Each structure stands twice: as C-alpha cells, then as structure tokens.
N, CA, C and O atoms as a GROMACS GRO file, in nm:
protein
  308
    1MET      N    1  -8.917 -16.490   2.820
    1MET     CA    2  -9.033 -16.492   2.704
    1MET      C    3  -8.951 -16.447   2.585
    1MET      O    4  -8.861 -16.363   2.593
    2ARG      N    5  -8.989 -16.512   2.468
    2ARG     CA    6  -8.946 -16.475   2.321
    2ARG      C    7  -9.060 -16.427   2.256
    2ARG      O    8  -9.178 -16.444   2.286
    3ASP      N    9  -8.999 -16.350   2.141
    3ASP     CA   10  -9.115 -16.314   2.041
    3ASP      C   11  -9.198 -16.187   2.122
    3ASP      O   12  -9.321 -16.178   2.118
    4SER      N   13  -9.122 -16.105   2.186
    4SER     CA   14  -9.213 -16.039   2.273
    4SER      C   15  -9.277 -15.915   2.194
    4SER      O   16  -9.378 -15.853   2.230
    5ASP      N   17  -9.203 -15.890   2.084
    5ASP     CA   18  -9.258 -15.777   1.985
    5ASP      C   19  -9.384 -15.814   1.926
    5ASP      O   20  -9.466 -15.725   1.904
    6VAL      N   21  -9.411 -15.951   1.894
    6VAL     CA   22  -9.540 -16.002   1.836
    6VAL      C   23  -9.658 -16.006   1.949
    6VAL      O   24  -9.775 -15.968   1.936
    7LEU      N   25  -9.596 -16.063   2.061
    7LEU     CA   26  -9.692 -16.065   2.174
    7LEU      C   27  -9.726 -15.950   2.235
    7LEU      O   28  -9.815 -15.958   2.320
    8ALA      N   29  -9.669 -15.826   2.208
    8ALA     CA   30  -9.702 -15.703   2.261
    8ALA      C   31  -9.834 -15.655   2.190
    8ALA      O   32  -9.912 -15.581   2.251
    9GLY      N   33  -9.859 -15.698   2.058
    9GLY     CA   34  -9.974 -15.665   2.003
    9GLY      C   35 -10.101 -15.687   2.047
    9GLY      O   36 -10.113 -15.716   2.166
   10PRO      N   37 -10.201 -15.679   1.977
   10PRO     CA   38 -10.339 -15.702   2.025
   10PRO      C   39 -10.395 -15.837   2.037
   10PRO      O   40 -10.509 -15.859   2.078
   11TYR      N   41 -10.305 -15.932   1.995
   11TYR     CA   42 -10.344 -16.069   1.979
   11TYR      C   43 -10.367 -16.162   2.100
   11TYR      O   44 -10.473 -16.223   2.113
   12MET      N   45 -10.284 -16.171   2.174
   12MET     CA   46 -10.275 -16.225   2.286
   12MET      C   47 -10.222 -16.166   2.425
   12MET      O   48 -10.105 -16.128   2.416
   13PRO      N   49 -10.274 -16.152   2.536
   13PRO     CA   50 -10.212 -16.092   2.648
   13PRO      C   51 -10.099 -16.173   2.708
   13PRO      O   52 -10.118 -16.294   2.722
   14ALA      N   53 -10.000 -16.126   2.739
   14ALA     CA   54  -9.876 -16.203   2.790
   14ALA      C   55  -9.818 -16.137   2.912
   14ALA      O   56  -9.808 -16.015   2.906
   15HIS      N   57  -9.783 -16.191   3.009
   15HIS     CA   58  -9.717 -16.140   3.139
   15HIS      C   59  -9.579 -16.196   3.156
   15HIS      O   60  -9.565 -16.318   3.155
   16ALA      N   61  -9.485 -16.124   3.170
   16ALA     CA   62  -9.355 -16.165   3.204
   16ALA      C   63  -9.280 -16.067   3.308
   16ALA      O   64  -9.311 -15.948   3.309
   17GLN      N   65  -9.193 -16.111   3.385
   17GLN     CA   66  -9.112 -16.041   3.480
   17GLN      C   67  -9.026 -15.961   3.395
   17GLN      O   68  -9.004 -15.843   3.423
   18ALA      N   69  -8.968 -16.026   3.273
   18ALA     CA   70  -8.856 -15.950   3.198
   18ALA      C   71  -8.848 -16.030   3.059
   18ALA      O   72  -8.886 -16.146   3.044
   19VAL      N   73  -8.798 -15.958   2.973
   19VAL     CA   74  -8.754 -16.034   2.853
   19VAL      C   75  -8.602 -16.053   2.826
   19VAL      O   76  -8.524 -15.958   2.820
   20HIS      N   77  -8.575 -16.150   2.814
   20HIS     CA   78  -8.416 -16.174   2.796
   20HIS      C   79  -8.382 -16.286   2.713
   20HIS      O   80  -8.443 -16.393   2.709
   21GLY      N   81  -8.266 -16.248   2.639
   21GLY     CA   82  -8.221 -16.344   2.516
   21GLY      C   83  -8.123 -16.452   2.552
   21GLY      O   84  -8.075 -16.532   2.472
   22ALA      N   85  -8.098 -16.448   2.680
   22ALA     CA   86  -8.009 -16.573   2.712
   22ALA      C   87  -8.061 -16.706   2.724
   22ALA      O   88  -8.178 -16.728   2.758
   23THR      N   89  -7.973 -16.800   2.694
   23THR     CA   90  -8.015 -16.935   2.693
   23THR      C   91  -7.998 -16.978   2.838
   23THR      O   92  -7.931 -16.915   2.919
   24PHE      N   93  -8.065 -17.090   2.864
   24PHE     CA   94  -8.082 -17.145   3.011
   24PHE      C   95  -7.969 -17.244   3.016
   24PHE      O   96  -7.961 -17.336   2.934
   25GLY      N   97  -7.878 -17.224   3.118
   25GLY     CA   98  -7.778 -17.333   3.141
   25GLY      C   99  -7.624 -17.282   3.079
   25GLY      O  100  -7.522 -17.339   3.120
   26TYR      N  101  -7.617 -17.189   2.995
   26TYR     CA  102  -7.509 -17.160   2.918
   26TYR      C  103  -7.464 -17.023   2.959
   26TYR      O  104  -7.546 -16.940   3.001
   27ARG      N  105  -7.323 -16.996   2.947
   27ARG     CA  106  -7.270 -16.867   2.963
   27ARG      C  107  -7.227 -16.829   2.832
   27ARG      O  108  -7.178 -16.909   2.753
   28HIS      N  109  -7.245 -16.701   2.808
   28HIS     CA  110  -7.185 -16.638   2.676
   28HIS      C  111  -7.050 -16.581   2.703
   28HIS      O  112  -7.041 -16.469   2.753
   29VAL      N  113  -6.943 -16.652   2.674
   29VAL     CA  114  -6.806 -16.588   2.700
   29VAL      C  115  -6.715 -16.547   2.580
   29VAL      O  116  -6.698 -16.631   2.492
   30HIS      N  117  -6.663 -16.442   2.570
   30HIS     CA  118  -6.599 -16.412   2.433
   30HIS      C  119  -6.456 -16.453   2.465
   30HIS      O  120  -6.390 -16.420   2.564
   31TYR      N  121  -6.420 -16.537   2.354
   31TYR     CA  122  -6.271 -16.612   2.341
   31TYR      C  123  -6.196 -16.518   2.228
   31TYR      O  124  -6.096 -16.449   2.250
   32GLU      N  125  -6.254 -16.529   2.123
   32GLU     CA  126  -6.177 -16.469   1.991
   32GLU      C  127  -6.270 -16.365   1.915
   32GLU      O  128  -6.389 -16.342   1.937
   33VAL      N  129  -6.198 -16.316   1.833
   33VAL     CA  130  -6.264 -16.209   1.745
   33VAL      C  131  -6.242 -16.257   1.596
   33VAL      O  132  -6.143 -16.327   1.574
   34ASP      N  133  -6.322 -16.227   1.499
   34ASP     CA  134  -6.317 -16.269   1.360
   34ASP      C  135  -6.293 -16.406   1.352
   34ASP      O  136  -6.197 -16.441   1.284
   35ARG      N  137  -6.362 -16.493   1.410
   35ARG     CA  138  -6.355 -16.619   1.383
   35ARG      C  139  -6.503 -16.678   1.360
   35ARG      O  140  -6.601 -16.620   1.406
   36PRO      N  141  -6.512 -16.793   1.286
   36PRO     CA  142  -6.646 -16.858   1.261
   36PRO      C  143  -6.701 -16.903   1.398
   36PRO      O  144  -6.630 -16.946   1.490
   37VAL      N  145  -6.831 -16.889   1.403
   37VAL     CA  146  -6.900 -16.947   1.522
   37VAL      C  147  -7.030 -17.006   1.485
   37VAL      O  148  -7.088 -16.969   1.384
   38SER      N  149  -7.086 -17.111   1.574
   38SER     CA  150  -7.210 -17.170   1.556
   38SER      C  151  -7.315 -17.104   1.633
   38SER      O  152  -7.297 -17.098   1.755
   39CYS      N  153  -7.407 -17.059   1.590
   39CYS     CA  154  -7.529 -16.976   1.665
   39CYS      C  155  -7.652 -17.068   1.632
   39CYS      O  156  -7.702 -17.066   1.520
   40ALA      N  157  -7.693 -17.140   1.719
   40ALA     CA  158  -7.828 -17.216   1.711
   40ALA      C  159  -7.815 -17.309   1.598
   40ALA      O  160  -7.917 -17.335   1.534
   41GLY      N  161  -7.693 -17.367   1.563
   41GLY     CA  162  -7.680 -17.465   1.459
   41GLY      C  163  -7.646 -17.387   1.329
   41GLY      O  164  -7.639 -17.454   1.226
   42VAL      N  165  -7.626 -17.262   1.322
   42VAL     CA  166  -7.607 -17.178   1.206
   42VAL      C  167  -7.472 -17.136   1.197
   42VAL      O  168  -7.438 -17.065   1.292
   43LEU      N  169  -7.370 -17.163   1.098
   43LEU     CA  170  -7.251 -17.107   1.086
   43LEU      C  171  -7.245 -16.972   1.065
   43LEU      O  172  -7.287 -16.935   0.955
   44VAL      N  173  -7.199 -16.878   1.148
   44VAL     CA  174  -7.175 -16.735   1.128
   44VAL      C  175  -7.028 -16.701   1.101
   44VAL      O  176  -6.943 -16.724   1.187
   45VAL      N  177  -6.997 -16.649   0.987
   45VAL     CA  178  -6.852 -16.624   0.948
   45VAL      C  179  -6.835 -16.471   0.941
   45VAL      O  180  -6.932 -16.397   0.924
   46PRO      N  181  -6.696 -16.420   0.957
   46PRO     CA  182  -6.668 -16.280   0.943
   46PRO      C  183  -6.738 -16.224   0.820
   46PRO      O  184  -6.734 -16.294   0.718
   47GLY      N  185  -6.802 -16.107   0.816
   47GLY     CA  186  -6.858 -16.072   0.706
   47GLY      C  187  -6.990 -16.079   0.676
   47GLY      O  188  -7.046 -15.997   0.604
   48ASP      N  189  -7.055 -16.190   0.738
   48ASP     CA  190  -7.198 -16.225   0.735
   48ASP      C  191  -7.269 -16.106   0.787
   48ASP      O  192  -7.203 -16.037   0.865
   49VAL      N  193  -7.399 -16.065   0.759
   49VAL     CA  194  -7.481 -15.978   0.807
   49VAL      C  195  -7.582 -16.027   0.917
   49VAL      O  196  -7.669 -16.111   0.894
   50VAL      N  197  -7.569 -15.985   1.002
   50VAL     CA  198  -7.676 -16.027   1.121
   50VAL      C  199  -7.773 -15.942   1.148
   50VAL      O  200  -7.728 -15.834   1.185
   51VAL      N  201  -7.900 -15.947   1.144
   51VAL     CA  202  -7.996 -15.843   1.172
   51VAL      C  203  -8.116 -15.899   1.255
   51VAL      O  204  -8.188 -15.990   1.213
   52GLY      N  205  -8.133 -15.840   1.371
   52GLY     CA  206  -8.223 -15.894   1.480
   52GLY      C  207  -8.307 -15.793   1.534
   52GLY      O  208  -8.276 -15.675   1.519
   53ASP      N  209  -8.417 -15.829   1.600
   53ASP     CA  210  -8.502 -15.752   1.686
   53ASP      C  211  -8.554 -15.828   1.794
   53ASP      O  212  -8.492 -15.931   1.820
   54GLY      N  213  -8.659 -15.799   1.866
   54GLY     CA  214  -8.691 -15.852   1.977
   54GLY      C  215  -8.746 -15.995   1.940
   54GLY      O  216  -8.756 -16.073   2.035
   55GLY      N  217  -8.777 -16.034   1.831
   55GLY     CA  218  -8.843 -16.147   1.794
   55GLY      C  219  -8.749 -16.277   1.745
   55GLY      O  220  -8.789 -16.391   1.722
   56GLY      N  221  -8.613 -16.226   1.737
   56GLY     CA  222  -8.497 -16.316   1.689
   56GLY      C  223  -8.420 -16.234   1.591
   56GLY      O  224  -8.428 -16.112   1.579
   57CYS      N  225  -8.332 -16.326   1.510
   57CYS     CA  226  -8.225 -16.272   1.424
   57CYS      C  227  -8.236 -16.354   1.294
   57CYS      O  228  -8.294 -16.462   1.285
   58VAL      N  229  -8.178 -16.292   1.201
   58VAL     CA  230  -8.159 -16.355   1.065
   58VAL      C  231  -8.020 -16.328   1.025
   58VAL      O  232  -7.976 -16.213   1.024
   59VAL      N  233  -7.945 -16.439   0.990
   59VAL     CA  234  -7.793 -16.420   0.928
   59VAL      C  235  -7.802 -16.452   0.790
   59VAL      O  236  -7.853 -16.554   0.746
   60VAL      N  237  -7.741 -16.346   0.714
   60VAL     CA  238  -7.718 -16.353   0.558
   60VAL      C  239  -7.589 -16.372   0.529
   60VAL      O  240  -7.508 -16.295   0.582
   61SER      N  241  -7.544 -16.464   0.449
   61SER     CA  242  -7.400 -16.475   0.396
   61SER      C  243  -7.345 -16.357   0.346
   61SER      O  244  -7.423 -16.272   0.305
   62ALA      N  245  -7.241 -16.338   0.342
   62ALA     CA  246  -7.178 -16.223   0.300
   62ALA      C  247  -7.186 -16.221   0.126
   62ALA      O  248  -7.198 -16.118   0.058
   63ALA      N  249  -7.179 -16.344   0.079
   63ALA     CA  250  -7.200 -16.364  -0.063
   63ALA      C  251  -7.333 -16.335  -0.123
   63ALA      O  252  -7.348 -16.309  -0.242
   64LEU      N  253  -7.429 -16.340  -0.034
   64LEU     CA  254  -7.579 -16.305  -0.075
   64LEU      C  255  -7.620 -16.177  -0.025
   64LEU      O  256  -7.733 -16.140  -0.055
   65ALA      N  257  -7.550 -16.104   0.045
   65ALA     CA  258  -7.592 -15.963   0.126
   65ALA      C  259  -7.645 -15.875   0.004
   65ALA      O  260  -7.764 -15.842   0.005
   66GLU      N  261  -7.576 -15.841  -0.085
   66GLU     CA  262  -7.591 -15.728  -0.188
   66GLU      C  263  -7.721 -15.775  -0.273
   66GLU      O  264  -7.798 -15.693  -0.323
   67GLU      N  265  -7.735 -15.900  -0.283
   67GLU     CA  266  -7.849 -15.977  -0.374
   67GLU      C  267  -7.984 -15.959  -0.311
   67GLU      O  268  -8.086 -15.926  -0.372
   68VAL      N  269  -7.972 -15.988  -0.170
   68VAL     CA  270  -8.113 -15.992  -0.107
   68VAL      C  271  -8.151 -15.863  -0.028
   68VAL      O  272  -8.259 -15.856   0.030
   69ALA      N  273  -8.050 -15.750  -0.026
   69ALA     CA  274  -8.080 -15.643   0.032
   69ALA      C  275  -8.190 -15.543  -0.010
   69ALA      O  276  -8.263 -15.493   0.076
   70PRO      N  277  -8.205 -15.512  -0.150
   70PRO     CA  278  -8.313 -15.467  -0.193
   70PRO      C  279  -8.458 -15.533  -0.155
   70PRO      O  280  -8.552 -15.460  -0.126
   71ASP      N  281  -8.468 -15.672  -0.158
   71ASP     CA  282  -8.588 -15.724  -0.104
   71ASP      C  283  -8.620 -15.715   0.038
   71ASP      O  284  -8.735 -15.708   0.081
   72ALA      N  285  -8.502 -15.717   0.118
   72ALA     CA  286  -8.508 -15.706   0.257
   72ALA      C  287  -8.566 -15.567   0.303
   72ALA      O  288  -8.649 -15.551   0.392
   73LEU      N  289  -8.507 -15.473   0.228
   73LEU     CA  290  -8.532 -15.329   0.266
   73LEU      C  291  -8.679 -15.311   0.241
   73LEU      O  292  -8.750 -15.262   0.329
   74ALA      N  293  -8.735 -15.355   0.106
   74ALA     CA  294  -8.855 -15.328   0.084
   74ALA      C  295  -8.972 -15.412   0.180
   74ALA      O  296  -9.084 -15.366   0.201
   75ALA      N  297  -8.931 -15.521   0.223
   75ALA     CA  298  -9.021 -15.596   0.309
   75ALA      C  299  -9.023 -15.538   0.452
   75ALA      O  300  -9.112 -15.570   0.531
   76GLY      N  301  -8.922 -15.451   0.485
   76GLY     CA  302  -8.913 -15.381   0.625
   76GLY      C  303  -8.995 -15.258   0.607
   76GLY      O  304  -9.026 -15.200   0.711
   77ARG      N  305  -9.032 -15.212   0.503
   77ARG     CA  306  -9.117 -15.088   0.494
   77ARG      C  307  -9.255 -15.104   0.524
   77ARG      O  308  -9.330 -15.007   0.518
   0.00000   0.00000   0.00000
C-alpha cells in the first residue's frame, strides 16, 4: 500500500498487512556511491536534496535548493 499517511486519516478506511516501499520484481542493490541515478524516471545527482515521507518523495536539484527552501519550510508548517 502506498500513501499510507493520507489513508490513515478519517477519509477512507484501508487495511493492509504491511506498508513497504519496495517495487515488485526488482531488487535494490548498492553498486556505486556519488554517481547519478535514475529513480522512477527522475535523474538524481550527488548534491540534490531528497525529502520523503510515507506518501512519497521529492527531489530538488542542488541548483534550486536554496531558492525553494524558504517556501518549502513555510508549506511544511
């Protein structure tokens, strides 16, 4: 089940044996460090900011991180 933080609210009852972020049919294996990777079709490079919770994650490029940080912090409050 995904987006469990939203489903845990009063909107809709949901039942699952567990919450797990793994993809079906794939293994996550560590090969290299500090190399660009593709994650769900998004290029993530060293220095990018990755923020996530039970509902998913967001990748912000290092070049934009300082610019969007104040708005992101305000939205999280």
